[in-house]
C-alpha positions as CSV (number, residue, x, y, z in Angstrom):
1,M,75.0,-38.3,63.4
2,L,72.8,-36.9,60.8
3,V,73.9,-36.7,57.2
4,A,72.0,-34.8,54.6
5,F,73.1,-35.6,51.1
6,S,72.2,-35.2,47.5
7,V,73.5,-37.5,44.8
8,A,72.7,-37.3,41.1
9,P,74.3,-37.9,37.7
10,A,76.2,-34.9,36.4
11,V,74.9,-35.7,33.0
12,S,71.5,-37.0,31.9
13,T,70.7,-39.5,29.1
14,H,67.1,-38.2,29.0
15,D,66.0,-35.5,26.4
16,D,64.4,-33.5,29.2
17,G,67.4,-33.6,31.4
18,S,65.7,-35.8,34.1
19,V,67.8,-37.7,36.6
20,S,64.9,-39.1,38.6
21,D,65.6,-42.7,37.7
22,A,69.1,-42.6,39.0
23,V,68.1,-40.6,42.1
24,A,65.4,-43.1,42.8
25,A,68.0,-45.9,42.7
26,A,70.1,-44.0,45.3
27,I,67.1,-43.4,47.6
28,R,66.2,-47.1,47.3
29,V,69.6,-47.9,48.8
30,V,68.9,-45.6,51.7
31,R,65.5,-47.0,52.4
32,D,66.7,-50.5,52.2
33,S,69.5,-49.7,54.7
34,G,67.1,-49.7,57.6
35,L,68.5,-46.5,59.0
36,P,66.1,-43.7,60.0
37,N,65.8,-41.4,56.9
38,R,63.8,-38.7,55.3
39,T,63.7,-37.5,51.7
40,D,62.6,-34.1,50.6
41,S,62.8,-32.3,47.2
42,M,66.5,-31.5,47.6
43,F,68.2,-33.9,50.1
44,T,67.9,-37.2,51.8
45,T,68.8,-37.2,55.5
46,L,69.8,-40.3,57.4
47,E,70.7,-41.0,60.9
48,G,73.2,-43.5,62.4
49,E,76.7,-44.1,63.4
50,W,79.6,-42.7,61.3
51,D,80.6,-45.9,59.5
52,E,77.1,-47.1,58.8
53,V,75.9,-43.8,57.5
54,M,78.9,-43.2,55.3
55,G,78.6,-46.8,54.0
56,V,75.1,-46.1,52.9
57,V,76.1,-42.8,51.2
58,K,78.8,-44.7,49.3
59,Q,76.3,-47.4,48.2
60,A,73.9,-44.7,47.1
61,V,76.7,-43.0,45.1
62,D,77.6,-46.4,43.6
63,A,74.0,-46.9,42.5
64,V,74.2,-43.6,40.5
65,V,77.7,-44.4,39.2
66,A,76.2,-47.6,37.7
67,V,74.2,-45.4,35.2
68,S,76.4,-42.3,34.8
69,P,80.0,-41.8,34.1
70,R,80.1,-38.7,36.3
71,V,78.3,-38.1,39.6
72,S,77.7,-35.0,41.8
73,L,77.5,-35.5,45.6
74,V,76.7,-32.8,48.1
75,L,76.9,-33.8,51.8
76,K,76.4,-32.0,55.1
77,A,76.8,-33.7,58.5
78,D,75.7,-32.9,62.1
79,I,78.0,-34.9,64.3
80,R,76.8,-35.0,67.9
81,P,78.0,-38.1,69.8
82,G,75.5,-39.4,72.4
83,Y,72.4,-38.2,70.7
84,T,69.9,-40.3,68.7
85,G,66.4,-39.7,67.3
86,Q,67.5,-36.2,66.1
87,L,66.0,-36.7,62.6
88,T,62.7,-35.8,64.2
89,A,63.7,-34.2,67.5
90,K,65.4,-31.3,65.9
91,V,62.3,-30.5,63.8
92,E,60.1,-30.8,66.9
93,R,62.2,-28.3,68.8
94,I,61.9,-25.8,66.0
95,E,58.2,-26.3,65.7
96,Q,57.9,-25.8,69.5
97,A,59.9,-22.6,69.4
98,L,57.7,-21.3,66.5
99,A,54.6,-22.1,68.5
100,D,55.7,-20.2,71.6
């Protein structure tokens, strides 16, 4: 399965409203998990089996909870049993369709 998620403090302690330190802590959890992942400006997507992916999401949320009393989580999942490598394969299929 693929899970795209965004986790951030609902409140910031920085004068400029930045939440980048807390978000970086969450992304560090994802990268340390060893699961295939990709981060862009809005979401982090990771690939794996249900229990391992959701476990990483929970750990990422816990990393943000450690610095904020309130946390926002947005999550979208593509559940397709029997398929792996879709983190890159889905993008490759779209790029191929665009090239045709």
